[in-house]
C-alpha positions in Angstrom: 29.7 0.3 10.7 27.7 2.5 8.3 24.0 3.2 8.9 21.5 0.9 7.1 20.2 4.1 5.5 23.3 3.9 3.3 21.8 0.8 1.6 20.6 1.2 -2.0 17.4 -1.0 -1.8 14.3 0.3 0.0 13.9 -3.3 1.3 17.1 -2.8 3.3 16.4 0.6 4.8 12.9 1.8 4.7 11.2 -1.5 5.3 14.0 -2.7 7.6 13.2 0.3 9.8 9.5 -0.4 9.5 9.7 -4.0 10.8 13.2 -5.0 12.0 12.0 -8.4 13.2 10.6 -9.4 9.8 13.7 -8.0 8.1 16.0 -10.1 10.2 13.9 -13.2 9.4 14.1 -12.5 5.7 17.7 -11.7 5.8 18.4 -15.1 7.4 16.7 -16.7 4.5 17.3 -14.5 1.4 20.5 -12.6 1.9 23.8 -13.3 0.1 25.1 -14.7 3.4 22.2 -17.2 3.5 22.8 -18.1 -0.2 26.4 -19.0 0.6 25.3 -21.1 3.5 22.9 -23.0 1.1 25.9 -23.5 -1.3 27.9 -25.0 1.6 25.0 -27.5 2.2 25.3 -28.6 -1.4 29.0 -29.0 -1.3 28.6 -31.1 1.9 25.9 -33.3 0.3 28.2 -34.0 -2.7 31.1 -35.1 -0.4 28.6 -37.2 1.7 27.4 -39.0 -1.3 31.0 -39.6 -2.6 31.8 -41.1 0.8 28.7 -43.4 0.7 29.8 -44.5 -2.7 33.3 -45.4 -1.4 35.0 -42.6 -3.4 35.8 -40.1 -0.6 37.5 -41.3 2.6 35.5 -42.2 5.7 34.6 -39.2 7.8 35.0 -36.7 4.9 31.4 -35.5 5.1 31.5 -34.8 8.8 34.8 -32.9 8.3 33.3 -30.8 5.6 30.2 -30.0 7.7 32.4 -28.9 10.5 34.5 -26.8 8.2 31.5 -25.1 6.7 30.5 -24.1 10.3 33.8 -22.3 10.7 33.8 -20.5 7.3 32.2 -17.1 7.1 30.8 -15.3 4.0 33.5 -12.7 4.6 36.1 -15.5 4.2 34.5 -16.4 0.8 34.3 -12.8 -0.3 38.0 -12.2 0.5 38.9 -15.4 -1.5 36.7 -14.3 -4.4 38.7 -11.1 -4.7 41.6 -13.3 -5.6 39.9 -16.0 -7.7 37.3 -13.7 -9.4 35.0 -16.7 -9.1 32.5 -17.2 -6.4 32.2 -21.0 -6.3 36.0 -21.6 -6.7 36.4 -19.2 -3.8 34.0 -21.2 -1.7 35.7 -24.5 -2.6 39.1 -23.0 -1.7 37.9 -21.9 1.7 36.5 -25.4 2.5 39.6 -27.1 1.3 41.8 -25.1 3.6 39.7 -26.2 6.6 39.9 -30.0 6.0 42.6 -32.6 5.9 44.8 -33.0 2.8 43.3 -36.3 1.9 39.8 -34.9 1.9 40.6 -31.8 -0.2 40.4 -33.5 -3.6 36.8 -34.5 -3.1 35.5 -31.0 -2.4 33.4 -30.1 -5.5 34.6 -33.3 -7.3 32.5 -33.9 -10.6 30.5 -30.7 -10.0 30.2 -27.5 -12.0 29.4 -24.1 -10.5 25.8 -24.2 -11.7 25.3 -27.5 -9.9 26.0 -25.8 -6.6 24.3 -22.5 -7.3 21.1 -23.8 -8.9 20.7 -26.4 -6.2 21.4 -23.9 -3.5 18.9 -21.5 -4.9 16.2 -24.3 -4.9 17.0 -24.9 -1.3 16.8 -21.2 -0.5 13.6 -20.6 -2.3 12.0 -23.7 -0.8 12.9 -22.7 2.7 11.8 -19.1 2.2 8.5 -20.2 0.9 8.0 -22.7 3.8 9.0 -20.2 6.5 8.2 -16.7 5.3 5.4 -17.0 2.8 3.2 -20.0 3.5 2.7 -19.4 7.3 1.8 -15.8 6.6 -0.6 -16.7 3.8 -2.3 -19.2 6.1 -2.5 -16.5 8.9 -4.1 -14.0 6.5 -6.6 -16.6 5.3 -7.6 -17.3 8.9 -8.2 -13.6 9.5 -10.2 -13.3 6.4 -12.2 -16.4 7.2 -13.0 -15.1 10.7 -14.1 -11.7 9.4 -16.1 -13.2 6.6 -18.0 -15.6 8.9 -18.8 -12.8 11.3 -20.2 -10.7 8.5 -21.7 -13.5 6.4 -25.2 -12.0 7.0 -24.3 -8.3 6.9 -26.0 -6.8 3.9 -24.0 -4.5 1.7 -24.0 -3.1 -1.8 -22.8 -5.4 -4.6 -20.9 -3.3 -7.1 -19.9 -3.7 -10.7 -18.1 -1.0 -12.7 -18.1 1.1 -9.6 -21.9 1.2 -9.6 -24.5 -0.3 -7.3 -25.6 -3.6 -8.6 -27.7 -5.9 -6.4 -27.3 -6.6 -2.6 -24.8 -9.1 -1.3 -23.3 -9.5 2.2 -19.9 -8.2 3.3 -18.9 -11.8 4.2 -19.6 -12.9 0.6 -17.3 -10.1 -0.7 -14.5 -11.3 1.6 -15.1 -15.0 0.7 -13.9 -14.2 -2.8 -10.5 -13.5 -1.4 -10.6 -16.5 0.9 -11.1 -18.6 -2.2 -8.6 -16.9 -4.4 -5.8 -16.8 -1.8 -6.6 -20.4 -0.9 -6.0 -21.3 -4.4 -2.7 -19.4 -4.5 -1.7 -21.1 -1.2 -2.1 -24.4 -2.9 -0.1 -23.2 -6.0 2.8 -22.0 -3.8 2.9 -25.2 -1.9 2.9 -27.3 -5.2 5.6 -25.1 -6.8 7.7 -25.1 -3.7 7.6 -28.9 -3.5 8.6 -29.2 -7.1 11.8 -27.2 -7.0 14.7 -29.2 -8.4 18.5 -29.4 -8.2 21.2 -30.9 -10.3 24.6 -32.5 -10.0 25.1 -33.4 -13.6 28.3 -31.5 -14.4 29.4 -28.9 -16.8 26.9 -29.4 -19.6 24.5 -31.7 -17.8 25.6 -34.9 -19.5 27.5 -36.4 -16.4 30.8 -36.3 -18.3 33.0 -35.9 -15.2 30.9 -38.2 -12.9 31.0 -40.9 -15.6 34.8 -41.1 -15.1 34.4 -42.2 -11.5 30.9 -43.6 -10.9 29.2 -46.5 -12.4 25.8 -44.8 -12.3 26.2 -41.1 -12.2 22.4 -40.4 -12.6 21.7 -42.6 -9.5 24.5 -40.8 -7.7 22.8 -37.4 -8.5 19.5 -38.7 -7.2 21.1 -39.9 -4.0 23.1 -36.7 -3.5 20.0 -34.5 -4.0 18.0 -36.7 -1.7 20.3 -35.8 1.1 19.0 -32.2 0.6 15.3 -33.3 0.2 15.4 -32.5 -3.6 15.0 -34.3 -6.8 16.9 -33.8 -10.1 15.2 -32.1 -13.0 13.9 -34.1 -15.9 16.8 -32.9 -18.1 19.4 -30.5 -17.0 22.0 -28.8 -19.2 24.6 -26.8 -17.3 21.7 -25.3 -15.4 18.5 -26.7 -13.9 15.5 -26.4 -16.2 14.2 -22.8 -15.4 10.5 -23.8 -15.4 10.6 -25.1 -11.8 11.7 -21.8 -10.4 9.4 -20.0 -12.9 6.4 -21.9 -11.6 7.1 -20.8 -8.0 7.7 -17.2 -9.1 4.3 -17.2 -11.0 2.6 -18.6 -7.8 4.2 -15.9 -5.7 3.4 -13.0 -8.2 -0.2 -14.1 -8.7 -0.6 -14.3 -4.9 0.7 -10.7 -4.9 -1.9 -9.8 -7.4 -4.7 -11.1 -5.2 -3.4 -9.1 -2.3 -3.3 -6.0 -4.5 -6.9 -6.6 -5.5 -8.0 -7.1 -1.9 -6.1 -4.0 -0.9 -7.7 -2.0 -3.7 -11.2 -3.0 -2.7 -10.6 -2.2 0.9 -9.1 1.2 -0.1 -12.1 2.2 -2.2 -14.5 1.2 0.6 -12.7 3.8 2.7 -13.6 6.6 0.3 -15.3 9.5 2.2 -18.5 9.0 0.2 -18.6 5.3 1.0 -16.9 4.9 4.4 -17.9 1.3 4.9 -14.6 0.1 6.4 -11.5 1.7 8.0 -7.9 1.0 8.8 -7.0 1.2 12.5 -5.4 4.6 13.1 -2.9 5.3 15.8 -3.6 8.2 18.3 -0.5 10.1 17.1 -0.6 9.0 13.5 -0.7 11.8 10.8 -2.7 11.3 7.7 -1.5 14.4 5.8 1.2 16.9 6.1 -1.2 19.8 5.5 -4.7 18.4 6.1 -5.0 17.4 9.8 -8.4 15.8 9.3 -7.2 13.2 6.7 -7.0 9.5 7.6 -5.5 8.0 4.4 -5.8 4.3 3.7 -2.0 4.2 3.2 -1.4 0.7 4.2 -3.6 -0.7 1.6 -2.1 1.7 -0.9 1.3 0.5 0.1 0.5 -3.1 -0.7 -0.8 -2.2 -4.1 2.3 -0.1 -4.7 4.6 -3.1 -3.8 2.7 -5.2 -6.2 3.3 -2.6 -8.9 7.0 -2.9 -8.2 7.3 -6.7 -8.2 4.7 -7.8 -10.7 6.7 -6.6 -13.8 9.7 -8.7 -12.7 7.8 -11.7 -13.9 8.6 -10.6 -17.4 12.3 -10.7 -16.6 11.9 -14.2 -15.2 10.2 -15.3 -18.5 13.2 -13.8 -20.4 15.5 -15.8 -18.1 13.9 -19.0 -19.5 16.1 -18.6 -22.5 19.7 -19.7 -22.3 21.6 -20.5 -25.5 22.5 -24.1 -26.1 23.6 -25.6 -22.8 24.0 -22.3 -21.0 24.8 -18.6 -21.3 25.2 -15.9 -18.7 22.4 -13.5 -19.7 20.7 -14.3 -16.4 23.8 -13.8 -14.3 22.6 -10.4 -13.0 18.8 -10.7 -13.4 18.6 -14.1 -11.7 20.0 -12.6 -8.5 16.9 -10.5 -7.9 14.4 -13.4 -7.6 14.8 -13.5 -3.8 13.5 -9.9 -3.6 10.1 -11.2 -4.9 9.8 -13.5 -1.9 10.9 -10.7 0.4 8.4 -8.2 -1.1 5.5 -10.7 -0.9 6.3 -11.7 2.7 6.3 -8.0 3.6 3.0 -7.3 1.9 1.5 -10.4 3.5 2.6 -9.2 7.0 1.2 -5.8 6.3 -2.2 -7.2 5.2 -2.2 -9.4 8.3 -1.7 -6.4 10.5 -4.4 -4.2 8.9 -7.0 -6.8 8.1 -6.8 -8.1 11.7 -7.8 -4.7 12.9 -10.2 -3.6 10.1 -13.2 -1.8 11.3 -16.5 -2.6 9.5 -19.3 0.0 9.7 -22.4 -2.1 9.3 -24.7 1.0 9.7 -23.0 2.8 6.8 -23.2 -0.3 4.7 -26.9 -0.4 5.3 -27.3 3.3 4.6 -25.4 3.0 1.3 -27.6 0.1 0.4 -30.8 1.9 1.3 -29.8 5.0 -0.7 -30.5 3.1 -3.9 -32.9 0.4 -2.6 -35.8 1.8 -4.6 -33.9 1.0 -7.7 -31.8 -2.1 -7.1 -34.9 -4.2 -7.0 -35.1 -3.7 -10.8 -33.4 -7.0 -11.4 -35.7 -9.2 -9.3 -38.8 -7.3 -10.6 -37.7 -7.9 -14.2 -37.0 -11.6 -13.5 -40.4 -12.2 -11.8 -42.3 -10.3 -14.5 -40.7 -12.4 -17.2 -41.3 -15.6 -15.2 -45.0 -14.7 -15.0 -45.3 -14.2 -18.7 -44.6 -10.5 -19.5 -43.3 -10.5 -23.1 -40.8 -7.7 -22.7 -40.1 -7.5 -19.0 -36.7 -6.0 -19.2 -37.8 -3.0 -21.3 -40.8 -2.5 -19.1 -38.7 -2.3 -15.9 -36.1 -0.1 -17.7 -38.8 2.5 -18.4 -40.2 2.1 -14.9 -36.7 2.7 -13.5 -36.4 6.0 -15.4 -39.7 7.1 -13.9 -38.6 6.1 -10.4 -35.5 8.2 -10.8 -37.4 11.2 -11.8 -40.2 10.9 -9.3 -38.3 9.5 -6.3 -40.9 6.8 -5.9 -39.9 3.1 -5.4 -40.5 0.5 -8.1 -42.8 -1.6 -5.9 -45.3 1.3 -5.7 -45.0 2.1 -9.4 -45.5 -1.5 -10.6 -48.7 -1.8 -8.5 -50.0 1.5 -9.8 -49.2 0.5 -13.4 -52.2 -0.7 -15.5 -49.8 -2.8 -17.6 -47.9 -4.4 -14.8 -50.3 -4.7 -11.9 -51.9 -7.9 -13.2 -48.5 -9.6 -13.1 -47.9 -8.2 -9.6 -51.1 -10.0 -8.5 -49.6 -13.3 -9.6 -46.4 -12.9 -7.4 -46.3 -15.0 -4.3 -46.1 -13.2 -0.9 -42.4 -14.1 -0.7 -41.7 -12.7 -4.1 -43.5 -9.4 -3.3 -41.4 -9.2 -0.1 -38.2 -9.2 -2.2 -39.5 -6.3 -4.2 -40.7 -4.3 -1.2 -37.7 -5.1 1.0 -34.4 -5.2 -1.1 -32.4 -6.4 1.9 -34.0 -9.8 1.3 -32.5 -10.0 -2.1 -29.1 -11.4 -1.3 -29.5 -14.7 -2.9 -27.2 -17.4 -1.5 -24.5 -14.9 -0.5 -24.4 -15.9 3.2 -24.6 -19.6 2.3 -21.8 -19.3 -0.2 -19.7 -17.4 2.2 -20.1 -20.0 4.9 -19.4 -22.8 2.5 -16.2 -21.2 1.2 -15.0 -20.4 4.7 -15.7 -23.9 6.0 -13.9 -25.5 3.0 -10.7 -23.4 3.5 -10.7 -23.7 7.3 -10.4 -27.4 6.7 -7.9 -27.2 3.9 -5.5 -24.9 5.8 -5.1 -27.5 8.5 -4.2 -30.1 5.8 -1.6 -28.0 4.0 
């Protein structure tokens, strides 16, 4: 057997080596071998429904199920070398394993797309259920725990890479709790709405109408055996929007992960140093600079997003199929499973690193205090305006320039100003404290953080 390093995809060699247990899990759900197994489930459901409708002989479904347990993907591959058709190869393999009187009912009334599209829906649904949703929930729990523990830890609020006004670190994390929670709901909805079909060659039930009084009801009952529903209107293929909606939910989840990873990466910059990835004792950060501790895990997650996000454009192009069907998605459609794999891998990596993230509260405080004499400009402007100053914003802007040059804080300058001191006298003691102690100026950051975390702690248990 050749080494897995001989594989073409990094998913199958580099990331297999990085996490063999995860790779085995994903392989069991997303590989071609798994896809063939899902196709077998659809062929079984078709025969089971034909038996229930009195068309196939009694016991046919159990016989097909047993046959499918014996057939290997290698058997199907060898048969496809003869037929040059994957589904016909599968049908031939099943037929050889059952009694002669059962053979005619294998694949009866179906077209290849019935089997493949329905199998893909089964595959994506189970992969979302087993590989994505549990990891997304786990990451949410980690973020909620960290956010709640740091709900009152003051830190710099940043816009455009600049110091804005103070927030708390928990508040910053609560953004991602809310966004990933919304994506979790989107994945669950889209997963539950995946559809199948057993409507025949062009979707008009031509073949089934020859044998069955109500082929549309037959389709519903067949798919129900698999826990699926038919699409609203199939052609030879299932309407692509069901799968497209799931792909969008997955890719947009990937985007939130990339955004979180990017924020955490920037907070590890030497000049910021507010958080840190756990670093192994023997881990090397640079091949030439021994002092380096690169935030490579967060960078890896963003890099994976860069690879898989553009694939959404391909899926949008796959919406288009001429008339009842063409094969312009025959190659591109095979890669959709890699989006699930890539997202699951990124989620697992974020679980690992966010679960061990170090938070340097003292450095956060130091960074905040380094600009504390200026960041009270906003509350000062608001309070001056509220107490009647006709052009408070401009007055504070000029005062800020003076503070930057002199190194004095705004609170002292406003009290020393002949223009502004009378307004200062009107401030309440609590309002003055905000100006003299910027750490008090965090608004409802802690309260909002706690509320978001409480909400999603409850929702996770219900999803």
